[in-house]
C-alpha positions as CSV (number, residue, x, y, z in Angstrom):
1,X,0.0,0.0,0.0
2,X,1.2,3.5,-0.5
3,X,0.1,6.7,0.9
4,X,1.3,9.9,-0.6
5,X,1.4,13.5,0.6
6,X,1.4,16.7,-1.3
7,X,0.3,15.3,-4.6
8,X,3.3,13.1,-5.5
9,X,2.0,9.6,-5.7
10,X,4.3,6.6,-5.8
11,X,2.2,4.0,-7.7
12,X,2.4,0.2,-7.4
13,X,1.7,-2.2,-10.2
14,X,-1.8,-3.7,-10.6
15,X,-4.6,-4.2,-8.1
16,X,-3.4,-7.7,-7.4
17,X,-0.3,-6.2,-5.7
18,X,-2.6,-4.7,-3.0
19,X,-3.7,-8.2,-1.9
20,X,-6.9,-8.8,0.0
21,X,-8.5,-11.3,-2.3
22,X,-11.4,-13.2,-0.8
23,X,-12.8,-16.3,-2.3
24,X,-16.3,-15.2,-1.2
25,X,-16.1,-12.2,-3.5
26,X,-14.6,-11.6,-6.9
27,X,-11.7,-13.9,-7.5
28,X,-8.2,-12.6,-8.5
29,X,-8.5,-13.4,-12.2
30,X,-12.0,-11.8,-12.6
31,X,-10.8,-8.8,-10.6
32,X,-7.8,-8.2,-12.9
33,X,-10.2,-8.4,-15.9
34,X,-12.4,-5.8,-14.2
35,X,-9.5,-3.5,-13.5
36,X,-8.5,-3.6,-17.2
37,X,-12.0,-2.8,-18.3
38,X,-12.2,0.1,-15.8
39,X,-8.9,1.6,-16.9
40,X,-9.9,1.2,-20.6
41,X,-12.9,3.6,-19.9
42,X,-10.6,6.5,-18.9
43,X,-10.5,8.3,-22.3
44,X,-14.3,8.3,-22.7
45,X,-15.4,7.9,-19.0
46,X,-17.2,11.2,-18.7
47,X,-18.7,11.3,-22.1
48,X,-20.3,7.8,-21.9
49,X,-21.5,8.5,-18.3
50,X,-23.2,11.7,-19.5
51,X,-24.8,10.0,-22.5
52,X,-26.1,6.9,-20.6
53,X,-27.6,9.0,-17.8
54,X,-29.0,11.8,-20.1
55,X,-26.7,14.3,-18.2
56,X,-28.0,13.3,-14.8
57,X,-24.5,12.1,-13.6
58,X,-23.6,15.8,-13.0
59,X,-26.8,16.3,-11.0
60,X,-26.1,13.2,-8.9
61,X,-22.5,14.2,-8.2
62,X,-23.8,17.6,-7.1
63,X,-26.5,16.0,-4.9
64,X,-23.8,13.9,-3.1
65,X,-21.2,16.6,-3.0
66,X,-23.6,18.9,-1.1
67,X,-23.4,16.6,1.9
68,X,-20.0,17.9,2.7
69,X,-19.1,21.4,3.9
70,X,-15.8,23.4,3.7
71,X,-13.3,22.5,6.4
72,X,-14.1,18.8,6.4
73,X,-11.5,16.1,6.0
74,X,-12.8,14.0,3.2
75,X,-11.9,10.6,1.6
76,X,-13.2,9.4,-1.7
77,X,-13.0,5.6,-2.1
78,X,-12.7,4.7,-5.7
79,X,-11.9,8.1,-7.1
80,X,-11.5,6.9,-10.7
81,X,-10.3,9.7,-13.0
82,X,-11.3,12.5,-10.6
83,X,-14.7,13.4,-12.0
84,X,-16.2,14.0,-8.5
85,X,-13.1,15.0,-6.5
86,X,-12.2,17.9,-8.7
87,X,-15.2,19.9,-7.5
88,X,-14.8,19.3,-3.7
89,X,-14.1,22.8,-2.6
90,X,-12.4,24.0,0.6
91,X,-11.8,20.5,2.1
92,X,-8.8,18.4,3.0
93,X,-9.1,15.7,0.4
94,X,-7.7,12.1,0.0
95,X,-8.3,10.2,-3.2
96,X,-8.1,6.4,-3.0
97,X,-8.2,4.0,-5.9
98,X,-6.7,0.5,-6.6
99,X,-5.7,1.5,-10.1
100,X,-2.4,3.4,-10.6
101,X,-3.7,4.5,-14.0
102,X,-6.8,6.0,-12.5
103,X,-4.8,7.9,-9.9
104,X,-2.3,9.1,-12.5
105,X,-5.3,10.5,-14.4
106,X,-7.0,12.0,-11.3
107,X,-4.0,13.7,-9.8
108,X,-3.4,16.4,-12.5
109,X,-7.1,16.9,-13.0
110,X,-7.9,17.3,-9.3
111,X,-4.8,19.2,-8.3
112,X,-5.2,21.6,-11.2
113,X,-8.7,22.5,-10.1
114,X,-7.6,22.9,-6.5
115,X,-4.7,25.1,-7.5
116,X,-7.0,27.3,-9.5
117,X,-9.0,27.9,-6.3
118,X,-5.8,28.6,-4.3
119,X,-6.0,25.2,-2.5
120,X,-3.1,22.8,-1.9
121,X,-2.9,19.4,-3.7
122,X,-4.9,16.4,-2.5
123,X,-3.4,13.2,-1.2
124,X,-3.5,10.0,-3.3
125,X,-3.5,6.5,-2.0
126,X,-3.3,3.3,-4.1
127,X,-5.2,0.7,-2.2
128,X,-8.3,-1.5,-2.2
129,X,-11.4,-0.5,-0.2
130,X,-11.2,-3.7,1.8
131,X,-7.8,-2.7,3.2
132,X,-7.4,1.0,3.6
133,X,-3.9,2.0,4.8
134,X,-5.1,5.0,6.8
135,X,-5.6,5.6,10.6
136,X,-8.8,5.0,12.5
137,X,-11.2,7.9,13.2
138,X,-9.6,10.2,10.5
139,X,-12.4,11.5,8.2
140,X,-15.5,13.6,8.6
141,X,-16.9,12.3,5.4
142,X,-16.3,9.3,3.0
143,X,-17.7,9.3,-0.5
144,X,-18.1,6.4,-3.0
145,X,-19.3,7.5,-6.4
146,X,-20.0,4.5,-8.7
147,X,-17.2,2.5,-7.1
148,X,-19.1,0.6,-4.5
149,X,-20.4,-2.0,-6.9
150,X,-16.8,-2.8,-7.9
151,X,-15.7,-3.6,-4.3
152,X,-14.5,-7.2,-4.1
153,X,-16.0,-7.7,-0.7
154,X,-18.6,-5.0,0.0
155,X,-19.1,-5.8,3.7
156,X,-15.3,-5.7,4.4
157,X,-15.0,-2.5,2.4
158,X,-17.8,-0.9,4.5
159,X,-16.1,-2.1,7.7
160,X,-12.9,-0.3,6.6
161,X,-14.8,2.8,5.8
162,X,-16.5,2.7,9.2
163,X,-13.1,2.3,10.8
164,X,-11.5,5.4,9.2
165,X,-14.5,7.6,9.8
166,X,-14.5,9.8,12.9
167,X,-17.4,9.1,15.4
168,X,-20.3,11.1,13.9
169,X,-18.8,11.0,10.5
170,X,-20.9,10.1,7.5
171,X,-20.6,7.8,4.5
172,X,-22.4,8.7,1.3
173,X,-22.6,6.2,-1.6
174,X,-24.0,6.9,-5.1
175,X,-24.2,3.9,-7.4
176,X,-26.5,1.9,-9.7
177,X,-30.2,2.1,-9.0
178,X,-31.8,-1.2,-8.2
179,X,-34.9,-0.8,-6.0
180,X,-35.9,-4.4,-6.4
181,X,-35.5,-7.4,-8.8
182,X,-38.1,-6.0,-11.3
183,X,-36.4,-2.6,-11.4
184,X,-33.1,-4.4,-11.7
185,X,-34.3,-6.4,-14.7
186,X,-35.2,-3.1,-16.6
187,X,-31.8,-1.8,-15.6
188,X,-30.2,-4.9,-17.0
189,X,-32.0,-4.4,-20.3
190,X,-30.8,-0.7,-20.4
191,X,-27.2,-1.6,-19.6
192,X,-27.1,-4.4,-22.1
193,X,-28.8,-2.6,-25.0
194,X,-28.9,1.2,-25.1
195,X,-25.7,1.8,-23.1
196,X,-23.8,-0.6,-25.3
197,X,-24.9,1.3,-28.5
198,X,-23.9,4.6,-26.9
199,X,-20.5,3.3,-25.8
200,X,-19.9,1.9,-29.3
201,X,-20.8,5.2,-30.9
202,X,-18.5,7.2,-28.6
203,X,-15.5,4.8,-28.5
204,X,-15.8,3.7,-32.1
205,X,-14.9,0.3,-30.9
206,X,-16.9,-2.9,-31.2
207,X,-15.3,-4.5,-28.2
208,X,-15.5,-1.4,-25.9
209,X,-15.0,-1.9,-22.1
210,X,-18.7,-1.1,-21.2
211,X,-19.6,-4.6,-22.5
212,X,-17.9,-6.2,-19.5
213,X,-18.9,-3.5,-17.0
214,X,-22.5,-4.2,-17.6
215,X,-21.9,-7.4,-15.7
216,X,-21.1,-5.5,-12.5
217,X,-24.6,-4.1,-12.6
218,X,-26.1,-7.5,-13.2
219,X,-24.5,-8.9,-10.0
220,X,-25.2,-5.8,-7.9
221,X,-27.8,-6.1,-5.1
222,X,-30.9,-4.2,-4.3
223,X,-31.2,-1.1,-2.2
224,X,-32.7,-3.1,0.7
225,X,-29.9,-5.6,0.6
226,X,-27.3,-2.8,1.0
227,X,-29.3,-0.9,3.6
228,X,-29.2,-4.0,5.8
229,X,-25.5,-4.5,5.1
230,X,-24.8,-0.9,6.3
231,X,-26.8,-1.5,9.5
232,X,-25.0,-4.8,10.2
233,X,-21.6,-3.1,9.9
234,X,-22.7,-0.6,12.5
235,X,-23.9,2.5,10.7
236,X,-26.8,4.4,12.1
237,X,-29.5,6.5,10.4
238,X,-29.1,4.4,7.3
239,X,-31.0,5.6,4.2
240,X,-31.0,4.3,0.7
241,X,-33.3,5.5,-2.1
242,X,-33.5,6.0,-5.9
243,X,-32.4,9.3,-7.3
244,X,-34.9,10.7,-9.7
245,X,-35.7,11.3,-12.5
246,X,-35.4,7.9,-14.2
247,X,-34.2,6.0,-11.0
248,X,-31.0,5.0,-12.7
249,X,-28.9,5.6,-9.5
250,X,-29.3,5.1,-5.8
251,X,-27.9,7.2,-2.9
252,X,-27.1,5.6,0.5
253,X,-26.2,7.4,3.7
254,X,-25.0,6.1,7.0
255,X,-23.4,7.7,10.1
256,X,-20.8,6.2,12.5
257,X,-22.2,6.6,16.0
258,X,-20.8,9.4,18.1
259,X,-20.1,6.9,20.9
260,X,-18.3,4.4,18.6
261,X,-15.1,3.3,20.3
262,X,-14.0,0.3,18.4
263,X,-14.6,-1.6,15.1
264,X,-17.6,-3.9,15.2
265,X,-17.0,-7.6,15.2
266,X,-16.5,-8.7,11.6
267,X,-19.6,-10.3,9.9
268,X,-19.5,-13.9,8.8
269,X,-18.8,-14.3,5.1
């Protein structure tokens, strides 16, 4: 794992180098394939997201971003190419991602935006959500923007986020919308038809990476499933609802109790 200060990241190799594989989640080979697909989206990441959400991705990011206030110490888990982090204003910011390519893309984008506002650079950490190399009780707010569904072991990732949050700190997740199985079925049709056409038009590639990424939506659980998981990990005031219009995304919120003194006992796999 590597933590960096002052915007000078020292990247490792691939995600596998960070360890933490769990047979109950995505296996090592499948995870390496997923990483390659995610990295291949970098040149067209924002354009495809805007098209496939009819421009709602910017609205969703703003909705989530408004949960934080200037002066907070903020962590984004799964920062990707920096689409969300670049607009976090007036905060101490740490960007975490397993992919060195994502961090290498995010760093100049985020730090340039911060410099234009007279802010210092963010910190960058290459690590998996399931094993965050940062101290307990550090952050006022943790964000996950369309990265939660790619966690290898979601419950373990949530336990790590719980650990690094300060008592009273809040986690906000924005990810795929799946209110129930029926809603998920229509989402599956959307991801495997219209999104595929859009991605092919934008990338001009028949075998574009969004083909494989549609599978991560297929295997993603319902809102109720993840609300229960957040509660089981120890979060209080848990909420999880669709974001409208269209219901293509869901937002989850949970707070670490003010009286939290230690990490909850790990859940059984």
